C-alpha positions in Angstrom: -59.1 -18.9 51.8 -59.0 -22.1 49.7 -56.5 -24.8 50.7 -54.8 -26.6 47.8 -53.8 -30.2 48.0 -50.0 -30.2 47.1 -50.0 -34.0 47.3 -52.4 -34.3 44.3 -50.2 -31.9 42.2 -47.1 -33.8 43.1 -48.7 -37.1 42.1 -49.9 -35.7 38.8 -46.4 -34.3 38.0 -44.8 -37.7 38.8 -47.4 -39.5 36.7 -46.8 -37.2 33.7 -43.1 -37.6 34.0 -43.4 -41.3 34.1 -45.6 -41.3 31.0 -43.1 -39.2 29.1 -40.3 -41.5 30.1 -42.3 -44.6 29.0 -43.0 -43.1 25.6 -39.3 -42.3 25.1 -38.3 -45.8 26.0 -40.9 -47.4 23.7 -39.8 -45.2 20.8 -36.2 -46.0 21.4 -36.9 -49.7 21.5 -39.0 -49.6 18.4 -36.4 -47.7 16.4 -33.6 -50.0 17.5 -35.6 -53.0 16.4 -36.5 -51.5 13.1 -32.8 -50.6 12.4 -31.6 -54.1 13.2 -34.3 -55.5 10.9 -33.3 -53.4 8.0 -29.6 -53.9 8.4 -30.1 -57.7 8.8 -31.8 -58.1 5.4 -30.0 -60.2 2.8 -30.0 -59.7 -0.9 -30.0 -62.3 -3.7 -29.2 -61.2 -7.2 -28.3 -62.9 -10.4 -28.2 -60.4 -13.3 -26.2 -60.5 -16.5 -25.6 -57.5 -18.8 -28.0 -55.4 -16.8 -28.0 -51.6 -16.6 -27.4 -50.1 -13.1 -31.0 -48.8 -12.9 -32.3 -52.4 -13.3 -29.9 -53.7 -10.5 -31.0 -50.9 -8.2 -34.7 -51.8 -8.9 -34.0 -55.4 -8.1 -32.4 -54.4 -4.8 -35.3 -52.1 -4.0 -37.8 -54.9 -4.6 -36.1 -57.3 -2.2 -35.8 -55.0 0.8 -36.7 -51.7 2.4 -34.3 -49.7 0.4 -34.8 -46.7 -1.7 -32.4 -44.9 -4.0 -32.1 -41.3 -5.0 -30.1 -40.7 -8.2 -30.1 -38.9 -11.5 -30.1 -41.4 -14.3 -28.0 -39.0 -16.5 -24.9 -39.8 -14.4 -24.9 -43.5 -15.3 -22.8 -44.4 -18.3 -25.2 -45.7 -21.0 -22.8 -48.4 -22.3 -22.1 -49.8 -18.8 -23.7 -53.2 -18.3 -23.4 -55.0 -14.9 -22.9 -58.7 -14.2 -23.7 -59.3 -10.6 -24.4 -62.4 -8.6 -24.9 -62.4 -4.8 -26.5 -64.8 -2.4 -27.5 -63.7 1.2 -25.3 -60.6 0.9 -25.6 -57.4 2.9 -26.5 -54.1 1.2 -23.0 -52.8 1.8 -21.3 -55.7 0.0 -23.8 -55.5 -2.9 -23.3 -51.8 -3.4 -19.6 -52.1 -3.2 -19.7 -54.9 -5.8 -22.1 -52.9 -8.0 -20.1 -49.7 -8.1 -16.6 -51.3 -8.1 -15.3 -50.1 -11.4 -17.3 -46.9 -11.7 -16.7 -43.4 -10.5 -19.9 -43.6 -8.5 -20.4 -43.9 -4.8 -23.3 -44.4 -2.4 -24.2 -43.0 1.0 -26.6 -44.3 3.6 
């Protein structure tokens, strides 16, 4: 009859559990840092008589933002005058869509 070493199995189990916990903590820290980095970005715009698509393109170029929309919903005759300096994405989007029936969602 072969004798098994329970101590070795217990150590291996604890080691694997510790590794899983470490990976979860690293991923949590990384995603928290990434989220604060994105939310802390500031946007500078100075556009006159620009269509909404051009404003969204300027915002996308300055940060890690992407937009999903159908260009058919934008009024063709609507031109935007927008000027922001060190503004958050929320304040820029609120200002951009102020007098339109459009809305945004993060």
